[in-house]
TIFIGU-407657 format. One record per residue (C-alpha): residue number from 1; x, y negated, z negated; residue in one letter. Coordinates in steps of 0.25 Angstrom, whole numbers, plus 5000, padded with zeros to 4 digits. Example, Ala and Ser with C-alpha at 12.3 -4.5 7.8 and 13.67 -1.06 7.14 Angstrom:
2
+-----+------+------+------+--------+
! num !   c1 !   c2 !   c3 ! residu !
+-----+------+------+------+--------+
!   1 ! 5049 ! 5018 ! 4969 !      A !
!   2 ! 5055 ! 5004 ! 4971 !      S !
+-----+------+------+------+--------+
// end
This chain:
130
+-----+------+------+------+--------+
! num !   c1 !   c2 !   c3 ! residu !
+-----+------+------+------+--------+
!   1 ! 5032 ! 4983 ! 4965 !      M !
!   2 ! 5045 ! 4980 ! 4967 !      I !
!   3 ! 5049 ! 4973 ! 4954 !      T !
!   4 ! 5042 ! 4969 ! 4940 !      Q !
!   5 ! 5033 ! 4957 ! 4942 !      P !
!   6 ! 5039 ! 4943 ! 4938 !      N !
!   7 ! 5053 ! 4949 ! 4935 !      R !
!   8 ! 5066 ! 4946 ! 4940 !      P !
!   9 ! 5073 ! 4957 ! 4947 !      I !
!  10 ! 5086 ! 4957 ! 4941 !      N !
!  11 ! 5092 ! 4973 ! 4945 !      S !
!  12 ! 5086 ! 4984 ! 4952 !      H !
!  13 ! 5081 ! 4988 ! 4939 !      K !
!  14 ! 5071 ! 4978 ! 4941 !      D !
!  15 ! 5065 ! 4984 ! 4954 !      L !
!  16 ! 5052 ! 4992 ! 4951 !      V !
!  17 ! 5057 ! 5000 ! 4962 !      V !
!  18 ! 5068 ! 5004 ! 4955 !      W !
!  19 ! 5063 ! 5006 ! 4943 !      Q !
!  20 ! 5053 ! 5016 ! 4950 !      R !
!  21 ! 5062 ! 5024 ! 4958 !      S !
!  22 ! 5070 ! 5026 ! 4943 !      M !
!  23 ! 5058 ! 5033 ! 4939 !      D !
!  24 ! 5058 ! 5040 ! 4952 !      L !
!  25 ! 5073 ! 5045 ! 4948 !      V !
!  26 ! 5066 ! 5051 ! 4934 !      D !
!  27 ! 5054 ! 5059 ! 4942 !      R !
!  28 ! 5064 ! 5063 ! 4951 !      I !
!  29 ! 5073 ! 5068 ! 4941 !      Y !
!  30 ! 5062 ! 5075 ! 4935 !      D !
!  31 ! 5058 ! 5082 ! 4947 !      I !
!  32 ! 5072 ! 5086 ! 4951 !      A !
!  33 ! 5073 ! 5093 ! 4937 !      E !
!  34 ! 5063 ! 5100 ! 4940 !      K !
!  35 ! 5070 ! 5106 ! 4951 !      L !
!  36 ! 5077 ! 5120 ! 4950 !      P !
!  37 ! 5092 ! 5121 ! 4946 !      P !
!  38 ! 5095 ! 5125 ! 4960 !      R !
!  39 ! 5092 ! 5112 ! 4965 !      E !
!  40 ! 5101 ! 5106 ! 4957 !      N !
!  41 ! 5110 ! 5102 ! 4967 !      F !
!  42 ! 5101 ! 5101 ! 4979 !      G !
!  43 ! 5085 ! 5095 ! 4977 !      L !
!  44 ! 5088 ! 5089 ! 4963 !      F !
!  45 ! 5101 ! 5082 ! 4968 !      S !
!  46 ! 5094 ! 5076 ! 4980 !      Q !
!  47 ! 5083 ! 5072 ! 4971 !      L !
!  48 ! 5090 ! 5065 ! 4962 !      T !
!  49 ! 5100 ! 5058 ! 4971 !      R !
!  50 ! 5090 ! 5053 ! 4979 !      S !
!  51 ! 5080 ! 5047 ! 4968 !      A !
!  52 ! 5091 ! 5041 ! 4961 !      V !
!  53 ! 5098 ! 5035 ! 4974 !      S !
!  54 ! 5082 ! 5026 ! 4974 !      V !
!  55 ! 5085 ! 5017 ! 4962 !      P !
!  56 ! 5100 ! 5018 ! 4964 !      T !
!  57 ! 5098 ! 5011 ! 4979 !      N !
!  58 ! 5088 ! 5001 ! 4973 !      I !
!  59 ! 5099 ! 4997 ! 4963 !      A !
!  60 ! 5111 ! 4998 ! 4971 !      E !
!  61 ! 5103 ! 4989 ! 4983 !      G !
!  62 ! 5099 ! 4980 ! 4973 !      R !
!  63 ! 5112 ! 4977 ! 4968 !      A !
!  64 ! 5118 ! 4973 ! 4982 !      R !
!  65 ! 5119 ! 4960 ! 4987 !      S !
!  66 ! 5109 ! 4957 ! 4998 !      T !
!  67 ! 5093 ! 4961 ! 5002 !      A !
!  68 ! 5100 ! 4969 ! 5013 !      K !
!  69 ! 5107 ! 4977 ! 5004 !      D !
!  70 ! 5097 ! 4979 ! 4995 !      F !
!  71 ! 5086 ! 4984 ! 5005 !      A !
!  72 ! 5096 ! 4994 ! 5012 !      H !
!  73 ! 5099 ! 5002 ! 4998 !      F !
!  74 ! 5083 ! 5000 ! 4997 !      L !
!  75 ! 5082 ! 5007 ! 5009 !      V !
!  76 ! 5092 ! 5017 ! 5002 !      L !
!  77 ! 5085 ! 5019 ! 4991 !      A !
!  78 ! 5071 ! 5022 ! 5000 !      R !
!  79 ! 5079 ! 5033 ! 5007 !      S !
!  80 ! 5080 ! 5039 ! 4993 !      S !
!  81 ! 5068 ! 5038 ! 4991 !      L !
!  82 ! 5063 ! 5045 ! 5004 !      M !
!  83 ! 5074 ! 5055 ! 5002 !      E !
!  84 ! 5068 ! 5058 ! 4986 !      L !
!  85 ! 5055 ! 5058 ! 4994 !      E !
!  86 ! 5058 ! 5072 ! 5000 !      T !
!  87 ! 5065 ! 5078 ! 4988 !      L !
!  88 ! 5054 ! 5080 ! 4979 !      P !
!  89 ! 5045 ! 5085 ! 4990 !      E !
!  90 ! 5057 ! 5097 ! 4993 !      I !
!  91 ! 5056 ! 5099 ! 4977 !      A !
!  92 ! 5040 ! 5100 ! 4978 !      L !
!  93 ! 5041 ! 5111 ! 4990 !      R !
!  94 ! 5050 ! 5118 ! 4984 !      R !
!  95 ! 5040 ! 5119 ! 4972 !      K !
!  96 ! 5051 ! 5113 ! 4963 !      Y !
!  97 ! 5041 ! 5102 ! 4957 !      V !
!  98 ! 5026 ! 5101 ! 4958 !      S !
!  99 ! 5018 ! 5092 ! 4969 !      A !
! 100 ! 5014 ! 5083 ! 4957 !      D !
! 101 ! 5028 ! 5080 ! 4953 !      V !
! 102 ! 5035 ! 5078 ! 4967 !      A !
! 103 ! 5021 ! 5069 ! 4969 !      S !
! 104 ! 5025 ! 5060 ! 4960 !      G !
! 105 ! 5039 ! 5056 ! 4964 !      S !
! 106 ! 5033 ! 5055 ! 4980 !      F !
! 107 ! 5024 ! 5044 ! 4974 !      N !
! 108 ! 5033 ! 5036 ! 4969 !      E !
! 109 ! 5044 ! 5039 ! 4980 !      I !
! 110 ! 5033 ! 5032 ! 4990 !      V !
! 111 ! 5031 ! 5021 ! 4981 !      Q !
! 112 ! 5046 ! 5018 ! 4978 !      L !
! 113 ! 5048 ! 5019 ! 4995 !      S !
! 114 ! 5037 ! 5007 ! 4996 !      K !
! 115 ! 5044 ! 4999 ! 4983 !      M !
! 116 ! 5058 ! 5001 ! 4990 !      L !
! 117 ! 5052 ! 4997 ! 5005 !      S !
! 118 ! 5045 ! 4985 ! 4999 !      T !
! 119 ! 5057 ! 4981 ! 4992 !      L !
! 120 ! 5066 ! 4982 ! 5004 !      R !
! 121 ! 5056 ! 4973 ! 5012 !      R !
! 122 ! 5056 ! 4964 ! 5000 !      K !
! 123 ! 5072 ! 4963 ! 4999 !      V !
! 124 ! 5073 ! 4961 ! 5014 !      L !
! 125 ! 5063 ! 4950 ! 5014 !      S !
! 126 ! 5070 ! 4935 ! 5016 !      P !
! 127 ! 5071 ! 4926 ! 5003 !      G !
! 128 ! 5067 ! 4939 ! 4994 !      R !
! 129 ! 5073 ! 4946 ! 4984 !      S !
! 130 ! 5069 ! 4959 ! 4977 !      P !
+-----+------+------+------+--------+
// end
């Protein structure tokens, strides 16, 4: 679902995809905090920056004046999400986190990716506004 049923969209905060991407940021920070200190400037930084990039791109795009601009920022958000999909896999392979911890983020990333694609199509549809 892109928005809450029967609720107007006044800002990016009203978009379910933004809300869920903020929840994913929390989940990714939880994963990042399990990393060894030697990863603070490596994997920790990459994980948190790519996670934060998803909701910030949604917010920035929603603030743009055209649907085309918004759609572009949704592509950027999805690109960050795909980067983010790889990083917990690295943490799992390095045995920094368990499969259970990593799988929760993988499932949410897949759902958010679908939501971003749907929202982008909706934004670019003639006569429709997100």
